[in-house]
N, C-alpha and C positions, 0 to 999 in steps of 0.2 A: 503493500501499500504505501502510495506516495506520502510524502511528511513534508512539512512545514517547516522551515529554519528561519529559527529566531535568532539574531543577532544581539547576543544581551550585555551591552557594554555601556557604563558607566553603572551607577547607584542601581545595586540589585535589588534596593527596597520597592521598585517600582511592581515588579512582581507581586505584592501583596496587596489584597483590597484591606475595605473598612475593618473588616472583620478580622484581619489579621491572617488571612487563609491565602494559599496560591492563587494567582486568577488563571493558572494553568491547570488548575483542580478540573476533572472532567472535562477536559478539554474535547470537542468534539474530532478533533482530526490528530494522527500521530505527530508529535513534534521532535525538532532536535535543536537544542540551544547550544550556541558559541556562546562559553562563558569565561570570564577571566577565572582564574584561582581565586583570587580574593572576594567574589561574589558566589562560589559555589556552595556555599552554606544556606544560602537562602532556599537552595532546592532540592534539600535534606528531605527524606520522607515521601516525596510525591511517589503517587503510585498512577498507573495508569502506562498510559505507552508514551511516555517522556524520557528523553535519551539527554545527559549532559556530557558536552566536550569541552575541555579547557582549551582554550585559544588563547594566542598572546597577539592581540591587536595591533602591536606595533610593527609585528611579522605579517604584513599585507600578502605579500603572494602566497606564505603558507596559509592563509585565511583563503583566500580564493581556490590555492588547489584544493584545503578538504570540503569546500562546499562544489567542488565541481566532481571530487570523486562520490560525496553521498547521491549527487543528480544522476551519474552514473549507476549507481547501485543498488536506490531505491527507487529515484525520482521526485523532484522535488514540487510541491504543490505555487510555491514562492519562498520567499525571503520576506521575513517582516522585520522591521526595526520600529522601537519604541524612543529613541533618545538622539538627538542633533546631531551630533557626530559621527552619527553610522548614515544618514540618509542619503549622502553619494554615494558610499561603498554599497550599500545595498542596491543601489539602480545601477551601478557596473556591474555589479554581479548578473542581478536578471539579465542584462542587455547578452553579458560574455553565454549566459546558460540559455538564453531564448526563455523568459519567464515570463510570466504576467505580470502585471504591478508597474507601479511606477518605474517612468524610464528616466534615463539620465537628465534629459530636458527639461522634463517637469521639476524632476528632485533641483536642480539648479535655480530653478524660478522662485525655490523654497528656502534656498540657502545664500545665495549672493545676494546680499544686502541691495546692493548699486542695478543689480538687474532686477529684481522684483519691483523696486520702486519707479525703475525706468517703464518695464510692463504697464505697469497699474496706472503710473503718471499719464503715460500716452493713452489709455483707455477711459481717462478723465477723472479719476480716483486722486483724492486731494493727498501728495505724499510731502513732505518736507523736501526743500530746494538743497542739491546735495553734489558733492563732488568727489572724486576719487583722489586720493592724498597724492599719490604721483604727479598730480597737476596741479602743483602749488600754487600758481597765478589763480586758478581757477580759487580754489579754497581759499586765498587772501580775499579774492574780491567778495565771496561768501560774509567773511567774516565781516566786512568794511560795511556790507549791505546790511547786516541782522545784529551786527554785535555781539553776537554768543553763538559758538559753534557745538557740537555733541561730536567727538570722534571716536571712531568705534570700529573694530575689526569688519569687514567685509563678509567672512564665515562664521564670524563668532558668536556666542551664546552665555546666556547666565551674567550678562552685565560686566563681564571680563573684560580688563583694559577699556572702559569706556572712560572720557576724558573730556571735561568740558573746557572749553577756549573761550578767555573773557576780553583777550587784549593781543596787539601784534607779537608783543613780548613772550606772553605764553604759549602761541602761536610757534615763535622762532624756538622757542624752549622744548618745546613738543618734537618740531623737525632736527633739533640737535641731536636728542635721540636715533638718530638715523632707522625709524620704523614706519616709516612712511607705508611700502610696499604692501599690498594688503590690506590697508584701510582705507576710510570713507570719513566724508565729513558732511554734516548737514545741519540746516537753522534749527538752533534749538527753537521747540516748540513749548510755550507757556499754558501747563493746564494739566488736568488729573491724568495719569496714566491708568488705560481699563486693559483686562485681557479678555477675551474675546475666544469661545473654546469650542468648535464646532465638530460635529457628527456627522459623515458626509457618506451617503449612500447612493451610488449610480448619479453622481453631480449632485446631488440634492442637498440639502443640511436636514437631518432628520430633529436636530437638537443644537441649540445655540445657549452656551450657559457664558456669561458673563457678570464681569467683577469689575471694582475699580480696586488697585493697591491705594491704601490709603497713606495720603499726604506724610510724608517724613519717615513711613515706614514700608516704603517700597523696596525694589528690587536694587536701586541704585545707592539705597542708603544701608549698606553691609558695613562699610567701613566705620560708620558712627556707631554702632552696635545696636542700633535700634531695630524693634522687632521687625518682623516680615508680616504684614497684617494686610487681608482682604477680605468679604464679604459680599457674595452674592446678590445681585439684582433678580428681582422674582418677579416682577411687573413692572408695565409703565411703557410711557414715550420713548425714555432714552434705552431702556431695551431693546424695546423694537427698531429704534434707527441703527443700533449697532448691530443687529441681526441683519437688517438691509444690507449695511455695511459690508459686514461679513460675508453675507450671500454673490456680494460683486466680487469681491477679492476671490472664492473660492472660484466663480463663473471663470475670469479673468484667468486665473493662473491654471486653471485647467484640472484642479482634483476631481478626480472621481468616487474613488473608496478611500477614507482612510478619515484622521483626526485634524484639527489644525487647533494652533496655541497662537492666537494674533493678539499685538499690542497696538494699541490707536491712545493719541491723547483727545480729550476733552477740553476744549478751548473754555473760555468762561461766556463768551459768546454762543456755547453750542455747538461750534463746528467742529467735526470729528476729522482727525487727521492721521493718516496712515503712518505706525513706527515701523514694524515688522511681522512677519511672521513665519511658522515654521509647520511643516509637516509631520507634527508628533504631538502628543500629549503633553501639556503643562506638568512642569515640575515641581519641588517644593510643596506637595501636599495639596495640588489643585486639585490631581485627579481625584483624592480622597473626599475634597470640600464639594467637588459635583456628584460623587456617588452618594452623599449624607445627604445631598439635596433632592437629587432627580432620581436615585435609585440604580444607577447603571456606571458601571466602571469604567472609564475611556480607555483605559490599557489593552483592556480584555477583549472591548467591543473593536480597538484599533485589529488588535490580530485576529479577530474572526473577520472582519473584513478582508485584512490582507491574505486571510487563508480561503477567500470566495464563499465564507458562509454568514454574508451579510444579513441573509434569512432569519438567521439566530439573532441578530442584535434586536432586541427590544425593547421599550421605554416602560417605567413603571415610577410615577409621582410620588418620593415617599416621604416629603417633608415642606406639602403644599402651602402651610399657614406659619412654616419658621423662614427666617433668612438663615444661611449656614455661612461661617467664616472661618479662618483659620489664623495662626498665630505659630511664626516660627521664630524661636529665639535664638539670637546670634553674638558673639563675643568677638572682643577687639584686641585681647594681646594675648601673646604665648604664656600658657600657665599651667599647672597643677592644678584638678580639682581639689578643693579638700572635703567641701558637700555639696549635695546637690538634690534636689526633689525625686521622689521616687513617684513614679505612675501611679501607685495607689493614692497620690497624695489629691489625686484630680480623680475623683469618681462620683462627682455630679450626673444625672442623667441625662443633661442637656452638653455632655461632653461627650462626643463622640468615638473619639480615636486622641489616644495617649504615646507618643513615642518619645521614651527618654530612655536612650540606651548606653549614656554616660555615666562611670560609677566614681565613687571616693577614688583618685590616685590616678585616675587618667588624665594622659597630657591632652590639651584642647590649644591646637592654632588661631591665628585671629580666622575670621570669615575671610574666605578667599572670594567668594562668589555669590550672589543675593539669595540664594538657597541653601548655605553651609550652616545647618541648623547643630545647634546641642539640645534641642528640645523640639517639638510642633505638636498643636491642640488643633484636633476641630472641634467647634462649637457651635450651636445654633443658638437662636435668640427668637423672640416674636416680633422687634421692630428692631430699628436703628438705635434708637436709645438705649433699648435693653444691651444690645452690642456692646456696645462703646461703656456701660458698666461693666460689661464681663471682660470686655477685655483689657480696663484697665485691672479690674481685681485679678485677672490671673497673671497678668503682667507682673502685680507685685508681689502674689503668692512665689511665684517662679523666681523672680531674680532674689528673693529677702530669704528664699532657702539657699542658693549659690553663695560658695563662697569658695575662691580662688587663691592661689599664690603664684604670682609673675614669676617667671623664669628667669 
């Protein structure tokens, strides 16, 4: 029987659902997982037709060769990917093995931030004015025009290496580091950042889940030590507008089956401005937040769609009268943990998920990207006022129980 190859790169905990069970449990098709050694424990105890093979993703020729061998020996249904850094790898492997699924040209539209904005902008979507950093004169003109720029890797993710430039001197200092290749600059958009997550089957979104990153507690604020906080939009004109915007992006970029994680700015005048989009589930607890709100796990749904079993992707509203949010706790300096809260300290029925796997004596490095957490909570509230009160309460409880010793 043909198998689905899953490229398990990055955080292995994406393979667990809100209840802590593997999303591969009772999967309807045989699966082979290419996992890094550090993540193999995540798949311990799995029953059924699930095989785990240890690979080293830095050795891409070997990964390609092993996939080709599997296809020759068993036949592959497809190659599934869940993380940003493997989207183009999977597309290249599909092309070489003549498999269905996202082809390289579509994958590139969802990975290259310059290309995606060129394609969307040409189709009438509002995108930030931008330039590749290799064209320094163009970047300098953008800075003169807009007064502030955002510089980021063309194919980056997780807010890594994102820099804000406010003056000619700051731009000169950035260029002096000699890192212009593979970076782009774009106008700084003042507004609240939202993430919009769509579940796409046969080219149509069957569910779109949207939420803001709370100002000062978003993806770019990890270096400040502020927690990462987001809360679902459950109804209203803005939710509807974000869905229309998302549908346009999906149609223009050409996704047929899969999930998206898009980020957009909402300006104070109500204008929605595109930021970026990935062809994969959101990270940092976003999948679990959506699952608590809507009753469907986007990671499992993505695998079903990539296996050609979109017919098994069903929707069930789980918390129609609640708004679900998440809070990920971040840390700003290298230290050892003296004491930290235990998961059982957060046992209220409105707290749906607790992940605190650090313990006394563990070393913790500064948060290196937006979802580099030392703890994560998924919780719900009746309205925004209650959510904010709960957020403050939980934040105080977590950090008051945390004591660290700087290295």
